[in-house]
N, C-alpha and C positions, 0 to 999 in steps of 0.2 A: 379615725372617726368611726362611729358605730354604724354598721351597715343597716340600712333601713329595710324593713320587711315590705314585701310587695303587698299592697293593699288588696283586700278581698274585693272581687268584682261582682257586680250584680248581673253581668251579661250571661248569656247562655254559655254553659261549660265548654261546649265544642268550639264555639266562636272565639271564646276567650283564649283557649289553648292555641288555636291557629294564629291568632293575632300576637300572642306572646312569643310564639316560636319565630314568627316573621320579624318581630322586633329584635330578637336575639341575633338573627342573621344580619339585619341592617346595622347593628351596632358592632359587628365583628366579633360577636361572642361565640366561642367554641363549645363551651358547656355551661349549663345553668342548673344550679340546685335551688329549688324553690320550697321554702317552708318545711324542710326535711326534719324528721324526728327519728332517731336511731337508738335502739336499746341494745345493751350488752348484758344478757341475762336479765336480771330484774332491775338493772341500773339504767337510767336514761342518760346517755352520753351527749347526744345532740338533741335540741328541741327548738323547733321553729327557726331553723337556720337557713339563711339565704347565702349563696355563694356563686360567683361566676368567674370564668376565665376567658380573657380576650386574646386575640391574635397578637403576636409579637411581644409577649410579656412572660416574665418569670415571676411566679407568685410563691413566696415562702410562707408556709404554715408553721407558726411557732407557738410555744406554750410548754408548760411543765408536763412531765410524764403523766399520762392518764387524763389529759385535758380534752382529748378528742381529735388530735391531728390525724392519726392513722385512721380513725373511724370516718372522718370526713373524706379523706382521700379514697378509702375503700368504698364508701358509699357512692362517690362520684364514678368509680369504676364499675358500679353495678353489682358488687360482690355481696353487699349487705342488704337484707330486707328493710324496708322503710315502714315505720308506724304511721307516718303522715308525710305529705309532700311528694315531690317528683324530681327526677333527674332527666335533663334533656341535653342531647349533644347535636351539634351541627353536622350535617352529612354532606352538604353541598352549598353552592352559592345562595340558593334560595330554599333550602330544605333542612329540616331538623328531625330528630327521632327521639321519641320517648324511650329512654333506656330502662327506667324503673320507676314505679310509683307505689303508693301505699295500698292500692287495690290489688296488688299481686301481679300486675302486668310487667313484663320484662322483655326487652329486645336485645339483640346482639349489639355490642359497641361498634361504632365505626373504627376503621383502622387506627391504631394508637400504639404507644409504647408504655410499658409498665414494669416498674421495679418495686417489689415488695420488701418489707423490712427484713423478712427471713429469706430473701433471695428468690424463692419460688421455683427452685430448680431441683431436679432429681439427680442424685449422685452418679447414676449409671449412664447419663448422657455424656457425650464428648463436648468439648468446648465449641468446636465447629458446628456440631449438630444444634446446640442450643441457640447459637446466633442465627443459624439458618432458619430455625423454627420461628424465632422472634420476628424475623423479616417476612417469612411466608404467611404467617397468620395476619400480618398487617398489610398484606397486599403488595409487598415489595419482592422483586426477584432477588434471590440470594446469589448475587454475582460474585464469583470466586475472587476476582481482582479487588473488588471493593471490600469484601470480607477480610481478605488478607491485609489490606491497608489498615482497616480499623483495628484488627487484632494486633498488628504491629505497633500502631500508635499507643494502644493500651497495654503493651507489654505482654501480650498473650500469644503471639504468633508461634513461639517455640513450644507452646502447650496445646496447640489446636487439636491434636489427635488424642490428647489425654482425657480420661474421664474426670468429671467434675469432682468426684470423691477424692481424687488424687491431688487436687489443688489445695494450697494453703487458704486460710480464711481471707486474707487480703486479696489473693488472686481470684478467689471465688466471687468476692464482692465486686472486683473490677468487671468481671464478666457479667454479673447481674445488672450493674449500672449501664454497661455498654449495650446490653440487650434492651434496656428501657429507652435509651437514647437513639439507637440506630434506626428504628422505624421512621422517626421524624427526620433524622439527619439525611437519610437517603430518599426523602420525598420532596418534590418540588411544591406540592400544595401544603397548606397549613394543617398541621397535625398536633395532637395533644400527647404529651408525655407526662406520666404520673410517677413520681419517685418518692419512696418512703425511706427517709434517713439514708440517702445514697452515700454520704461521706463516711458513715460508720465503717471502720475497718480499713479505710483507705490511707495510704501513706501520703506524705506531703506532695509528691509529684503527681499522684493520681487525683488528689483534691484540686490541684491546679488544672489538670486536664478537665475535670468535671466542671469547674466554673467557666473555663474557656468554651467548652461545648454548650453550656447553658446560654452564655451570651451569644454564641453563634446561632443557636436555634432561634432565639428571640429575634436576632437580626434578620433571619430568613423567614420570619412571619409565623413561626410555630408558637404554641402556648405550652408552658411547663408549670406544673404544680409540684412543689418540693416540700415535704414535711421534714423539718430539720431542727437540730440544736446548734449546728455549726455556724459560728459567727462569720466565717469567710463566705459560706453559701448564702447566708442572710444578706450580707452586703452586696452580693451579686444580684439579688432579686430587684425587680421593678416595683413590686408591691409586697408588703409584709402584713400578713393577716394573723393576728394573735387570737388563738382559739381558747375561749374561756367558757366552756359549757354551752349555754344558750346564746352567748354573745360572740360575735366576731368583731374585733377591733382592727381597723385597717390603717396603715400608714404607708407613706411613700418609701420605696427602697432606694438604695444607693446606685443600683445598676453598675456596680463596680466590677471590672474584670476585662482582660484582653479577649478579643474575639478570636477564637481558634479557627483554623482552616478545616472545614468539613469535607468529606469525600463528595464527589459529584453524585447527584441523584441517580439511582438505579432505575431500571425499567419497572413499570407497574405490572402486577400480576393479580389474578383473581384471588381475593382472600380465601384461604382454605383451612379455616381453623378446625372444623370437625374432621375433615380428612387428615389433617396433620395430627390431630389427637389420636385417631385410630392407628395411623402408621407409627406414631411415637410409642403407643402402648404395646403393639406387637413387636417393635424393634427392641424395646427394653426387655421383653420376655425372651426373645431369641438370644439376646446377649447374656442374660442371666435368668435361666428358666426356673426360678424359685417357685413360681405359681404351679407349673406342671409337676414339679417334684413334690411340692407340698400337697398337691391333690392326689397324686398317684400313690404316694406312700401309704396313707391310711386306707385307701381303696384296696391295695394289694394285701394289707394286713387283714382287712375284712374278708377278702376272698380266701385267704389261708384259713381263717377261723371257720368260714362257711364250709370249706372242704373238710375240715376236721369234724364239723357237726354232721355233715351228710354221711360221713363214714360211720357215725355212731347211732344214727337214727334210721328207722325203717321208713324210707321215703314213700313206699307204696302205701303205708298206713297213714303217714302224715298228709299225703295229698299233694297235688300239683301246685296248689296255692303257695305252700311253704317254699317249694323249690323255685317257683317264679320270683318270689320276694328275695330269696337269696341270690338269684342270678342278677337281679336289678340293683341289689344293695350297693355293690362297689360303684356303679355309675351314679347312683343317688348321692353317695358320699362325696364323690368328686364335684357334684353339682352344688352342694350346700356348703362346702368348705369356704371360708373367707378368702376372697381373691387377693393376690399379692398387690394388685392395683390399689387397694385401699391403703396399704403401707407406702407405696410409691407416691400416692397423692398426698399423704400426710407429711412426707419428708419436706422440711423447709417450706411449708405452705405451697407446695407444687400444685396441689389441687385448686387452691384459691386463684393462682395465676391462670390456670386453664379455665376456671369458671368465668373469669373476667373476659378472656379473649375469645372463648367459644360461646359464651352466653347461655341462654336457657336450655339449649339442647345438650348441654354437657352431661347431664344425668343419663338420658337415654343412650347416648353414645358410650359412656363409661360402662353401662350395664352390658352392652355387647362386648366391649373390649375386655371387661373383667370376667366374663362368663367362661365356664369350662365347655368349650365347643369342640375340642379335639378328643378328649378321653372317653366320654360316655359310650360312644358307638363301639370302638374296639374293645373296651372293657366289658361291655355286655356280651359280645361274642366270646371273649376269653373266658368269662365266667361260665357261659353255657358249656363250652368245651371241657372245662375243669370239673364242673359240678354235675353234669348230666351224663356221666359215663354209663350208668345202668339204665338209662332211658331207652325205650324201644327205638330201634334204628330207623324204621320207616317214619315214625312220628317225629324223631329228631330231625330228619331231613326236611320235613314240613316246617318245623319250628325255625330251623336255620334260614329257610327261605323268607320268613316273615319276622324274624327277630329285630330287623332294622326298625320296624314300626314303633314299638315302645321305646327303642333306643333314641330315635329321632325326637319323639315327644319329650324325652328326658332333657333335650337341649332347651326346651321352653322352661323347664324347671330350673335349669342352670342359669338362664338369663334372669328369671325372676329372683332367684337367690342372690345373684350379684347385685341386682338393683336394691334389694333389701339391705345387704351389707353396706353398700355405698350410702344409702339413706341413713342408717344408724351412725355411720362415721361422720355425717354432716350435722347430726342433731346434737343439741346440748345433752349433757349426761342424764338429766332427769327424764328427758323424752326418749333417749336412746335405749334405756333399760326396757321400757314398754315396747318400743318398736322392734327390738330384737326378738321378741316373742312371736312376731309375725312369721318367722321361719318355720314355726310349728305347723302353719297352714299348709306348707308344701308337703307335709306327710300325706295329705289327702291325694294330690296328684300321683304320688308314688304308689299308694295303695290301689288307685284306679289302674295304673299301668301294670301293676302286679296281677290284678284281676284279668286284664286284657291278655297278658302272656299266659296266664293259667288256662283261659278259654282256648287259646291257640294250641296249647299243649294237649288239652283234653279232647277237643272236637275238631281241631284243625282251623284254618283261616276261613272266615265267612265274610260276606260283603253285605250282610243285612244292616238295616238302619234302626233296629230296635235297641232298647236299653239292654245292656249286657253284651251286645255284639262288640268285637274288638275295635272296629273302626270308631264306633260311637264312644266307647270307653276312653280310647286314646284322645279323641277330640275333646271330651269333657276335661280330661287331665290338662290338655294344652290350653283350653279356655280358662280354666282355673288359674293356671300359671300366668296367663296373659293379664288376668284381672289383678293379681297380686303385683305384677310388674307395673301396670298402669298406676296403681295406688302409690307405689314406691317412687316412680319417676316424676309424677305430676303432683304429688303432695306439696302444698306451699311450703317454702323454706321457713324453718322456725328460727 
């Protein structure tokens, strides 16, 4: 049957919203999409669509490729911006949360499980790490015994210490599906699991596991949304919703499938999505330091070129301003180079998975995790020692005492640059070309810091608060970087 649209109310907006959320809770609804409209580029994929998920049911989203199944599932996960409508999730027995709406408001999802069509995993993670992260961000304790039990059931126990990049496509898909199911399977309260084409790439035995776990989750009171073409998964569903653009056509499902034996629920833990994201980013870099190497290499090349230039130029005639700029140039290069985090997030839609589980604070956290926070300070001191050989010894001692000041301010430039790179990576191509030009704005803080260092070299450090004094100049550079950062992380998603 065709899903009916919720009639527009003439009640006060706030009263209407509260009443609607209470109704969702009373009816056992876990999530509610109301009148949502979603665009993909210039194309309207969903328009005025209503959808809900109740406790103890498996809902299959079906339809041809491009019909909007994945769009509806990702909209429910809060990943996609809405042109109209809202998404609400239940958070407790008598409370709900607005996850996303067309006015730009967005909140973190309640604990849930998510499997994206492209897996949403980085190849540098290990199998065990990925499962533990999926549980931790959903507020479940990553109990070793239960993790081992689940990995064994899904045929992954012998690969638990292997990197995901070393897995075959089928094994990788098994892990992605398990990570979407496990947060609900190990929870005694009703949870939501969102699975996009989970059976793709699975062999017959794994598809049997999938349907058994889906029926078991429904039997335990959880709600599952599955976007699929698989006839076996469709027969397993309690409701089948055919997605046809602006229309959702609903039919009863067969609820076919044996109920699998799930692990016993694990202890609850405080969801730590943002902390897990930071730890994950640093762990990936320690394991494979391509970001550090990718930043240090051009910086050292620039330092060598600057050394050659200083040997050919009369620095006494050129002035301290040029030497100051050359000293800070390697640190500035490390700050503005595109972070490896951008590529890690782009791999298999890993960034979209983190965006869903970590919510609206993903951008600010990523800007810290992706920034060059280690290299600018040591590179600045190294540059001074290499380039300032002919500088007066007494003045050089004074500069070394205060060289940390512009170097620390360069960290603000690095954070702003990382935020801009991440913003550009999130935007559509037409918008990304213009947004990438914002990196040019960071030349101004670099010039300000060069001026500050030049003053310290010429007149020594002073603590005045007038324009041109080193402290004020460095502060202006940091404030400019902070403004660029704020624009990049809080700009509404396109």
